[in-house]
PyMOL Python script that loads the backbone (N, CA, C, O; Angstrom):
from pymol import cmd

cmd.read_pdbstr("""\
ATOM      1  N   UNK A   1     201.182 161.386 259.215  1.00  0.00           N
ATOM      2  CA  UNK A   1     202.169 160.938 258.220  1.00  0.00           C
ATOM      3  C   UNK A   1     202.927 162.141 257.712  1.00  0.00           C
ATOM      4  O   UNK A   1     204.095 162.018 257.342  1.00  0.00           O
ATOM      5  N   UNK A   2     202.286 163.318 257.684  1.00  0.00           N
ATOM      6  CA  UNK A   2     202.953 164.499 257.136  1.00  0.00           C
ATOM      7  C   UNK A   2     204.217 164.864 257.949  1.00  0.00           C
ATOM      8  O   UNK A   2     205.244 165.220 257.372  1.00  0.00           O
ATOM      9  N   UNK A   3     204.133 164.776 259.249  1.00  0.00           N
ATOM     10  CA  UNK A   3     205.283 165.097 260.092  1.00  0.00           C
ATOM     11  C   UNK A   3     206.357 164.057 259.861  1.00  0.00           C
ATOM     12  O   UNK A   3     207.538 164.395 259.782  1.00  0.00           O
ATOM     13  N   UNK A   4     205.979 162.829 259.754  1.00  0.00           N
ATOM     14  CA  UNK A   4     206.940 161.720 259.437  1.00  0.00           C
ATOM     15  C   UNK A   4     207.665 162.030 258.163  1.00  0.00           C
ATOM     16  O   UNK A   4     208.886 161.891 258.094  1.00  0.00           O
ATOM     17  N   UNK A   5     206.931 162.453 257.134  1.00  0.00           N
ATOM     18  CA  UNK A   5     207.515 162.771 255.832  1.00  0.00           C
ATOM     19  C   UNK A   5     208.459 163.975 255.954  1.00  0.00           C
ATOM     20  O   UNK A   5     209.510 163.997 255.313  1.00  0.00           O
ATOM     21  N   UNK A   6     208.100 164.965 256.762  1.00  0.00           N
ATOM     22  CA  UNK A   6     208.987 166.109 256.947  1.00  0.00           C
ATOM     23  C   UNK A   6     210.280 165.690 257.616  1.00  0.00           C
ATOM     24  O   UNK A   6     211.357 166.168 257.259  1.00  0.00           O
ATOM     25  N   UNK A   7     210.173 164.793 258.591  1.00  0.00           N
ATOM     26  CA  UNK A   7     211.348 164.343 259.298  1.00  0.00           C
ATOM     27  C   UNK A   7     212.297 163.550 258.344  1.00  0.00           C
ATOM     28  O   UNK A   7     213.517 163.710 258.374  1.00  0.00           O
ATOM     29  N   UNK A   8     211.682 162.706 257.517  1.00  0.00           N
ATOM     30  CA  UNK A   8     212.485 161.965 256.541  1.00  0.00           C
ATOM     31  C   UNK A   8     213.171 162.913 255.562  1.00  0.00           C
ATOM     32  O   UNK A   8     214.352 162.750 255.255  1.00  0.00           O
ATOM     33  N   UNK A   9     212.440 163.887 255.083  1.00  0.00           N
ATOM     34  CA  UNK A   9     212.961 164.818 254.108  1.00  0.00           C
ATOM     35  C   UNK A   9     214.120 165.667 254.721  1.00  0.00           C
ATOM     36  O   UNK A   9     215.147 165.877 254.077  1.00  0.00           O
ATOM     37  N   UNK A  10     213.931 166.137 255.954  1.00  0.00           N
ATOM     38  CA  UNK A  10     214.927 166.947 256.573  1.00  0.00           C
ATOM     39  C   UNK A  10     216.217 166.196 256.832  1.00  0.00           C
ATOM     40  O   UNK A  10     217.288 166.797 256.918  1.00  0.00           O
ATOM     41  N   UNK A  11     216.115 164.884 256.957  1.00  0.00           N
ATOM     42  CA  UNK A  11     217.289 164.061 257.205  1.00  0.00           C
ATOM     43  C   UNK A  11     217.728 163.277 255.974  1.00  0.00           C
ATOM     44  O   UNK A  11     218.635 162.447 256.032  1.00  0.00           O
ATOM     45  N   UNK A  12     217.060 163.563 254.863  1.00  0.00           N
ATOM     46  CA  UNK A  12     217.382 162.960 253.577  1.00  0.00           C
ATOM     47  C   UNK A  12     217.370 161.421 253.668  1.00  0.00           C
ATOM     48  O   UNK A  12     218.298 160.734 253.241  1.00  0.00           O
ATOM     49  N   UNK A  13     216.274 160.927 254.245  1.00  0.00           N
ATOM     50  CA  UNK A  13     216.071 159.505 254.418  1.00  0.00           C
ATOM     51  C   UNK A  13     214.880 159.025 253.541  1.00  0.00           C
ATOM     52  O   UNK A  13     213.921 159.762 253.312  1.00  0.00           O
ATOM     53  N   UNK A  14     214.979 157.791 253.073  1.00  0.00           N
ATOM     54  CA  UNK A  14     213.856 157.214 252.344  1.00  0.00           C
ATOM     55  C   UNK A  14     213.067 156.325 253.271  1.00  0.00           C
ATOM     56  O   UNK A  14     213.565 155.916 254.320  1.00  0.00           O
ATOM     57  N   UNK A  15     211.813 156.015 252.886  1.00  0.00           N
ATOM     58  CA  UNK A  15     210.999 155.100 253.681  1.00  0.00           C
ATOM     59  C   UNK A  15     211.706 153.770 253.754  1.00  0.00           C
ATOM     60  O   UNK A  15     211.619 153.091 254.777  1.00  0.00           O
ATOM     61  N   UNK A  16     212.416 153.363 252.686  1.00  0.00           N
ATOM     62  CA  UNK A  16     213.135 152.088 252.728  1.00  0.00           C
ATOM     63  C   UNK A  16     214.177 152.081 253.787  1.00  0.00           C
ATOM     64  O   UNK A  16     214.326 151.088 254.499  1.00  0.00           O
ATOM     65  N   UNK A  17     214.924 153.182 253.924  1.00  0.00           N
ATOM     66  CA  UNK A  17     215.977 153.276 254.965  1.00  0.00           C
ATOM     67  C   UNK A  17     215.382 153.251 256.364  1.00  0.00           C
ATOM     68  O   UNK A  17     215.882 152.554 257.248  1.00  0.00           O
ATOM     69  N   UNK A  18     214.351 153.986 256.555  1.00  0.00           N
ATOM     70  CA  UNK A  18     213.629 154.032 257.881  1.00  0.00           C
ATOM     71  C   UNK A  18     213.150 152.603 258.191  1.00  0.00           C
ATOM     72  O   UNK A  18     213.338 152.120 259.307  1.00  0.00           O
ATOM     73  N   UNK A  19     212.534 151.926 257.211  1.00  0.00           N
ATOM     74  CA  UNK A  19     212.047 150.604 257.422  1.00  0.00           C
ATOM     75  C   UNK A  19     213.153 149.621 257.840  1.00  0.00           C
ATOM     76  O   UNK A  19     212.999 148.849 258.786  1.00  0.00           O
ATOM     77  N   UNK A  20     214.260 149.675 257.111  1.00  0.00           N
ATOM     78  CA  UNK A  20     215.417 148.807 257.437  1.00  0.00           C
ATOM     79  C   UNK A  20     215.968 149.086 258.831  1.00  0.00           C
ATOM     80  O   UNK A  20     216.286 148.164 259.583  1.00  0.00           O
ATOM     81  N   UNK A  21     216.077 150.377 259.167  1.00  0.00           N
ATOM     82  CA  UNK A  21     216.635 150.774 260.450  1.00  0.00           C
ATOM     83  C   UNK A  21     215.745 150.472 261.654  1.00  0.00           C
ATOM     84  O   UNK A  21     216.234 150.181 262.746  1.00  0.00           O
ATOM     85  N   UNK A  22     214.429 150.547 261.437  1.00  0.00           N
ATOM     86  CA  UNK A  22     213.515 150.417 262.576  1.00  0.00           C
ATOM     87  C   UNK A  22     212.833 149.025 262.658  1.00  0.00           C
ATOM     88  O   UNK A  22     212.355 148.622 263.719  1.00  0.00           O
ATOM     89  N   UNK A  23     212.801 148.311 261.530  1.00  0.00           N
ATOM     90  CA  UNK A  23     212.106 147.027 261.522  1.00  0.00           C
ATOM     91  C   UNK A  23     210.592 147.198 261.186  1.00  0.00           C
ATOM     92  O   UNK A  23     209.841 146.223 261.156  1.00  0.00           O
ATOM     93  N   UNK A  24     210.177 148.447 260.938  1.00  0.00           N
ATOM     94  CA  UNK A  24     208.788 148.684 260.558  1.00  0.00           C
ATOM     95  C   UNK A  24     208.693 148.427 259.066  1.00  0.00           C
ATOM     96  O   UNK A  24     209.448 149.018 258.293  1.00  0.00           O
ATOM     97  N   UNK A  25     207.789 147.563 258.644  1.00  0.00           N
ATOM     98  CA  UNK A  25     207.750 147.164 257.259  1.00  0.00           C
ATOM     99  C   UNK A  25     207.336 148.339 256.352  1.00  0.00           C
ATOM    100  O   UNK A  25     206.596 149.240 256.747  1.00  0.00           O
ATOM    101  N   UNK A  26     207.844 148.277 255.142  1.00  0.00           N
ATOM    102  CA  UNK A  26     207.417 149.297 254.141  1.00  0.00           C
ATOM    103  C   UNK A  26     205.920 149.240 253.877  1.00  0.00           C
ATOM    104  O   UNK A  26     205.274 150.257 253.625  1.00  0.00           O
ATOM    105  N   UNK A  27     205.383 148.023 253.940  1.00  0.00           N
ATOM    106  CA  UNK A  27     203.918 147.898 253.740  1.00  0.00           C
ATOM    107  C   UNK A  27     203.180 148.689 254.824  1.00  0.00           C
ATOM    108  O   UNK A  27     202.193 149.363 254.529  1.00  0.00           O
ATOM    109  N   UNK A  28     203.638 148.617 256.051  1.00  0.00           N
ATOM    110  CA  UNK A  28     202.990 149.325 257.131  1.00  0.00           C
ATOM    111  C   UNK A  28     203.093 150.852 256.896  1.00  0.00           C
ATOM    112  O   UNK A  28     202.117 151.580 257.079  1.00  0.00           O
ATOM    113  N   UNK A  29     204.255 151.309 256.500  1.00  0.00           N
ATOM    114  CA  UNK A  29     204.431 152.753 256.190  1.00  0.00           C
ATOM    115  C   UNK A  29     203.530 153.164 255.042  1.00  0.00           C
ATOM    116  O   UNK A  29     202.923 154.234 255.080  1.00  0.00           O
ATOM    117  N   UNK A  30     203.440 152.332 254.029  1.00  0.00           N
ATOM    118  CA  UNK A  30     202.631 152.645 252.865  1.00  0.00           C
ATOM    119  C   UNK A  30     201.110 152.669 253.218  1.00  0.00           C
ATOM    120  O   UNK A  30     200.360 153.526 252.752  1.00  0.00           O
ATOM    121  N   UNK A  31     200.712 151.729 254.025  1.00  0.00           N
ATOM    122  CA  UNK A  31     199.264 151.740 254.471  1.00  0.00           C
ATOM    123  C   UNK A  31     198.959 152.964 255.285  1.00  0.00           C
ATOM    124  O   UNK A  31     197.869 153.528 255.180  1.00  0.00           O
ATOM    125  N   UNK A  32     199.915 153.389 256.105  1.00  0.00           N
ATOM    126  CA  UNK A  32     199.763 154.604 256.912  1.00  0.00           C
ATOM    127  C   UNK A  32     199.660 155.812 255.963  1.00  0.00           C
ATOM    128  O   UNK A  32     198.764 156.646 256.091  1.00  0.00           O
ATOM    129  N   UNK A  33     200.581 155.881 255.030  1.00  0.00           N
ATOM    130  CA  UNK A  33     200.583 156.988 254.070  1.00  0.00           C
ATOM    131  C   UNK A  33     199.250 157.093 253.291  1.00  0.00           C
ATOM    132  O   UNK A  33     198.751 158.196 253.067  1.00  0.00           O
ATOM    133  N   UNK A  34     198.692 155.967 252.889  1.00  0.00           N
ATOM    134  CA  UNK A  34     197.463 155.933 252.128  1.00  0.00           C
ATOM    135  C   UNK A  34     196.213 156.037 253.028  1.00  0.00           C
ATOM    136  O   UNK A  34     195.091 156.010 252.522  1.00  0.00           O
ATOM    137  N   UNK A  35     196.397 156.154 254.343  1.00  0.00           N
ATOM    138  CA  UNK A  35     195.255 156.338 255.236  1.00  0.00           C
ATOM    139  C   UNK A  35     194.475 155.056 255.463  1.00  0.00           C
ATOM    140  O   UNK A  35     193.341 155.107 255.941  1.00  0.00           O
ATOM    141  N   UNK A  36     195.041 153.929 255.141  1.00  0.00           N
ATOM    142  CA  UNK A  36     194.323 152.670 255.339  1.00  0.00           C
ATOM    143  C   UNK A  36     194.443 152.162 256.764  1.00  0.00           C
ATOM    144  O   UNK A  36     193.586 151.409 257.227  1.00  0.00           O
ATOM    145  N   UNK A  37     195.506 152.569 257.474  1.00  0.00           N
ATOM    146  CA  UNK A  37     195.632 152.182 258.861  1.00  0.00           C
ATOM    147  C   UNK A  37     196.229 153.378 259.633  1.00  0.00           C
ATOM    148  O   UNK A  37     196.822 154.282 259.044  1.00  0.00           O
ATOM    149  N   UNK A  38     196.059 153.355 260.929  1.00  0.00           N
ATOM    150  CA  UNK A  38     196.752 154.259 261.829  1.00  0.00           C
ATOM    151  C   UNK A  38     197.801 153.456 262.498  1.00  0.00           C
ATOM    152  O   UNK A  38     197.574 152.313 262.895  1.00  0.00           O
ATOM    153  N   UNK A  39     198.978 154.058 262.630  1.00  0.00           N
ATOM    154  CA  UNK A  39     200.066 153.269 263.278  1.00  0.00           C
ATOM    155  C   UNK A  39     199.794 152.984 264.732  1.00  0.00           C
ATOM    156  O   UNK A  39     199.132 153.769 265.411  1.00  0.00           O
ATOM    157  N   UNK A  40     200.294 151.881 265.212  1.00  0.00           N
ATOM    158  CA  UNK A  40     200.100 151.551 266.630  1.00  0.00           C
ATOM    159  C   UNK A  40     200.976 152.496 267.500  1.00  0.00           C
ATOM    160  O   UNK A  40     201.904 153.132 267.000  1.00  0.00           O
ATOM    161  N   UNK A  41     200.671 152.563 268.745  1.00  0.00           N
ATOM    162  CA  UNK A  41     201.471 153.375 269.691  1.00  0.00           C
ATOM    163  C   UNK A  41     202.928 152.882 269.664  1.00  0.00           C
ATOM    164  O   UNK A  41     203.865 153.679 269.705  1.00  0.00           O
ATOM    165  N   UNK A  42     203.092 151.580 269.596  1.00  0.00           N
ATOM    166  CA  UNK A  42     204.465 151.031 269.573  1.00  0.00           C
ATOM    167  C   UNK A  42     205.239 151.512 268.331  1.00  0.00           C
ATOM    168  O   UNK A  42     206.411 151.882 268.414  1.00  0.00           O
ATOM    169  N   UNK A  43     204.546 151.496 267.180  1.00  0.00           N
ATOM    170  CA  UNK A  43     205.184 151.953 265.936  1.00  0.00           C
ATOM    171  C   UNK A  43     205.526 153.440 266.048  1.00  0.00           C
ATOM    172  O   UNK A  43     206.623 153.862 265.679  1.00  0.00           O
ATOM    173  N   UNK A  44     204.584 154.225 266.558  1.00  0.00           N
ATOM    174  CA  UNK A  44     204.838 155.662 266.712  1.00  0.00           C
ATOM    175  C   UNK A  44     206.015 155.935 267.655  1.00  0.00           C
ATOM    176  O   UNK A  44     206.838 156.807 267.375  1.00  0.00           O
ATOM    177  N   UNK A  45     206.100 155.214 268.746  1.00  0.00           N
ATOM    178  CA  UNK A  45     207.202 155.353 269.671  1.00  0.00           C
ATOM    179  C   UNK A  45     208.505 154.963 269.040  1.00  0.00           C
ATOM    180  O   UNK A  45     209.522 155.619 269.266  1.00  0.00           O
ATOM    181  N   UNK A  46     208.502 153.904 268.249  1.00  0.00           N
ATOM    182  CA  UNK A  46     209.730 153.522 267.568  1.00  0.00           C
ATOM    183  C   UNK A  46     210.193 154.602 266.631  1.00  0.00           C
ATOM    184  O   UNK A  46     211.388 154.892 266.570  1.00  0.00           O
ATOM    185  N   UNK A  47     209.273 155.214 265.891  1.00  0.00           N
ATOM    186  CA  UNK A  47     209.626 156.276 264.986  1.00  0.00           C
ATOM    187  C   UNK A  47     210.088 157.543 265.736  1.00  0.00           C
ATOM    188  O   UNK A  47     211.042 158.201 265.322  1.00  0.00           O
ATOM    189  N   UNK A  48     209.417 157.865 266.811  1.00  0.00           N
ATOM    190  CA  UNK A  48     209.846 159.020 267.608  1.00  0.00           C
ATOM    191  C   UNK A  48     211.263 158.795 268.153  1.00  0.00           C
ATOM    192  O   UNK A  48     212.103 159.694 268.106  1.00  0.00           O
ATOM    193  N   UNK A  49     211.508 157.620 268.656  1.00  0.00           N
ATOM    194  CA  UNK A  49     212.860 157.299 269.131  1.00  0.00           C
ATOM    195  C   UNK A  49     213.873 157.380 268.003  1.00  0.00           C
ATOM    196  O   UNK A  49     214.964 157.912 268.209  1.00  0.00           O
ATOM    197  N   UNK A  50     213.556 156.876 266.825  1.00  0.00           N
ATOM    198  CA  UNK A  50     214.436 156.859 265.702  1.00  0.00           C
ATOM    199  C   UNK A  50     214.801 158.280 265.269  1.00  0.00           C
ATOM    200  O   UNK A  50     215.959 158.561 264.962  1.00  0.00           O
ATOM    201  N   UNK A  51     213.818 159.165 265.245  1.00  0.00           N
ATOM    202  CA  UNK A  51     214.054 160.529 264.827  1.00  0.00           C
ATOM    203  C   UNK A  51     214.438 161.443 266.002  1.00  0.00           C
ATOM    204  O   UNK A  51     214.687 162.631 265.801  1.00  0.00           O
ATOM    205  N   UNK A  52     214.486 160.900 267.217  1.00  0.00           N
ATOM    206  CA  UNK A  52     214.842 161.626 268.399  1.00  0.00           C
ATOM    207  C   UNK A  52     213.973 162.856 268.617  1.00  0.00           C
ATOM    208  O   UNK A  52     214.444 163.961 268.884  1.00  0.00           O
ATOM    209  N   UNK A  53     212.680 162.598 268.488  1.00  0.00           N
ATOM    210  CA  UNK A  53     211.658 163.635 268.714  1.00  0.00           C
ATOM    211  C   UNK A  53     210.666 163.044 269.745  1.00  0.00           C
ATOM    212  O   UNK A  53     210.622 161.836 269.977  1.00  0.00           O
ATOM    213  N   UNK A  54     209.883 163.946 270.344  1.00  0.00           N
ATOM    214  CA  UNK A  54     208.845 163.458 271.273  1.00  0.00           C
ATOM    215  C   UNK A  54     207.720 162.798 270.525  1.00  0.00           C
ATOM    216  O   UNK A  54     207.478 163.101 269.356  1.00  0.00           O
ATOM    217  N   UNK A  55     207.029 161.896 271.189  1.00  0.00           N
ATOM    218  CA  UNK A  55     205.868 161.275 270.601  1.00  0.00           C
ATOM    219  C   UNK A  55     204.794 162.324 270.325  1.00  0.00           C
ATOM    220  O   UNK A  55     204.093 162.227 269.318  1.00  0.00           O
ATOM    221  N   UNK A  56     204.650 163.321 271.193  1.00  0.00           N
ATOM    222  CA  UNK A  56     203.664 164.375 270.977  1.00  0.00           C
ATOM    223  C   UNK A  56     203.973 165.143 269.675  1.00  0.00           C
ATOM    224  O   UNK A  56     203.070 165.489 268.914  1.00  0.00           O
ATOM    225  N   UNK A  57     205.269 165.397 269.445  1.00  0.00           N
ATOM    226  CA  UNK A  57     205.672 166.088 268.208  1.00  0.00           C
ATOM    227  C   UNK A  57     205.265 165.275 266.986  1.00  0.00           C
ATOM    228  O   UNK A  57     204.635 165.782 266.058  1.00  0.00           O
ATOM    229  N   UNK A  58     205.645 163.994 267.014  1.00  0.00           N
ATOM    230  CA  UNK A  58     205.358 163.135 265.889  1.00  0.00           C
ATOM    231  C   UNK A  58     203.855 163.037 265.605  1.00  0.00           C
ATOM    232  O   UNK A  58     203.443 162.918 264.451  1.00  0.00           O
ATOM    233  N   UNK A  59     203.033 163.088 266.677  1.00  0.00           N
ATOM    234  CA  UNK A  59     201.571 162.959 266.497  1.00  0.00           C
ATOM    235  C   UNK A  59     200.922 164.337 266.229  1.00  0.00           C
ATOM    236  O   UNK A  59     199.703 164.420 266.086  1.00  0.00           O
ATOM    237  N   UNK A  60     201.712 165.394 266.162  1.00  0.00           N
ATOM    238  CA  UNK A  60     201.181 166.710 265.877  1.00  0.00           C
ATOM    239  C   UNK A  60     200.537 167.417 267.014  1.00  0.00           C
ATOM    240  O   UNK A  60     199.791 168.377 266.820  1.00  0.00           O
ATOM    241  N   UNK A  61     200.820 166.946 268.234  1.00  0.00           N
ATOM    242  CA  UNK A  61     200.231 167.586 269.419  1.00  0.00           C
ATOM    243  C   UNK A  61     200.972 168.795 269.915  1.00  0.00           C
ATOM    244  O   UNK A  61     200.424 169.596 270.672  1.00  0.00           O
ATOM    245  N   UNK A  62     202.261 168.946 269.485  1.00  0.00           N
ATOM    246  CA  UNK A  62     203.072 170.044 269.899  1.00  0.00           C
ATOM    247  C   UNK A  62     204.068 170.366 268.794  1.00  0.00           C
ATOM    248  O   UNK A  62     204.414 169.515 267.974  1.00  0.00           O
ATOM    249  N   UNK A  63     204.517 171.609 268.794  1.00  0.00           N
ATOM    250  CA  UNK A  63     205.557 171.993 267.792  1.00  0.00           C
ATOM    251  C   UNK A  63     206.942 171.815 268.356  1.00  0.00           C
ATOM    252  O   UNK A  63     207.927 172.006 267.644  1.00  0.00           O
ATOM    253  N   UNK A  64     207.042 171.455 269.613  1.00  0.00           N
ATOM    254  CA  UNK A  64     208.302 171.274 270.268  1.00  0.00           C
ATOM    255  C   UNK A  64     208.833 169.836 269.979  1.00  0.00           C
ATOM    256  O   UNK A  64     208.199 168.842 270.334  1.00  0.00           O
ATOM    257  N   UNK A  65     209.987 169.772 269.340  1.00  0.00           N
ATOM    258  CA  UNK A  65     210.553 168.472 268.972  1.00  0.00           C
ATOM    259  C   UNK A  65     211.229 167.777 270.128  1.00  0.00           C
ATOM    260  O   UNK A  65     211.308 166.549 270.148  1.00  0.00           O
ATOM    261  N   UNK A  66     211.715 168.527 271.084  1.00  0.00           N
ATOM    262  CA  UNK A  66     212.519 167.964 272.130  1.00  0.00           C
ATOM    263  C   UNK A  66     211.764 167.005 273.054  1.00  0.00           C
ATOM    264  O   UNK A  66     210.579 167.161 273.350  1.00  0.00           O
ATOM    265  N   UNK A  67     212.511 166.034 273.472  1.00  0.00           N
ATOM    266  CA  UNK A  67     211.997 165.046 274.408  1.00  0.00           C
ATOM    267  C   UNK A  67     212.322 165.550 275.821  1.00  0.00           C
ATOM    268  O   UNK A  67     213.451 165.946 276.111  1.00  0.00           O
ATOM    269  N   UNK A  68     211.298 165.524 276.696  1.00  0.00           N
ATOM    270  CA  UNK A  68     211.520 165.932 278.071  1.00  0.00           C
ATOM    271  C   UNK A  68     212.338 164.810 278.720  1.00  0.00           C
ATOM    272  O   UNK A  68     211.877 163.672 278.815  1.00  0.00           O
ATOM    273  N   UNK A  69     213.524 165.132 279.152  1.00  0.00           N
ATOM    274  CA  UNK A  69     214.413 164.134 279.789  1.00  0.00           C
ATOM    275  C   UNK A  69     214.052 164.039 281.253  1.00  0.00           C
ATOM    276  O   UNK A  69     213.929 165.061 281.929  1.00  0.00           O
ATOM    277  N   UNK A  70     213.883 162.851 281.746  1.00  0.00           N
ATOM    278  CA  UNK A  70     213.618 162.615 283.184  1.00  0.00           C
ATOM    279  C   UNK A  70     214.950 162.426 283.861  1.00  0.00           C
ATOM    280  O   UNK A  70     215.787 161.642 283.416  1.00  0.00           O
ATOM    281  N   UNK A  71     215.145 163.178 284.978  1.00  0.00           N
ATOM    282  CA  UNK A  71     216.390 163.103 285.719  1.00  0.00           C
ATOM    283  C   UNK A  71     216.258 162.143 286.908  1.00  0.00           C
ATOM    284  O   UNK A  71     217.217 161.951 287.655  1.00  0.00           O
TER     285      UNK A  71
END
""", "prot")
cmd.dss("prot")
cmd.show_as("cartoon", "prot")
cmd.util.cbc("prot")
cmd.orient("prot")
C-alpha cells in the first residue's frame, strides 16, 4: 500500500479519484490500507495499468517503474 500511496501523492491524486477512474471501490482501498485484506492480482494489475508502472514495481519487487514492452 505504501507504493500505491507514493504513486497517488506524486500524481496528486486522491483515493476517491483512483476509485472512480479504476472502478476499485474505496472500501477495497481502505481495507487494503488497514491491512484487513490483500488486493487480488486483478486489482493490482488494474492499479499498475492505471499508474503506468510494472506490477513488480507496485508490489515492491523492483525499483524499476518501467513496464517491459513486448515487441
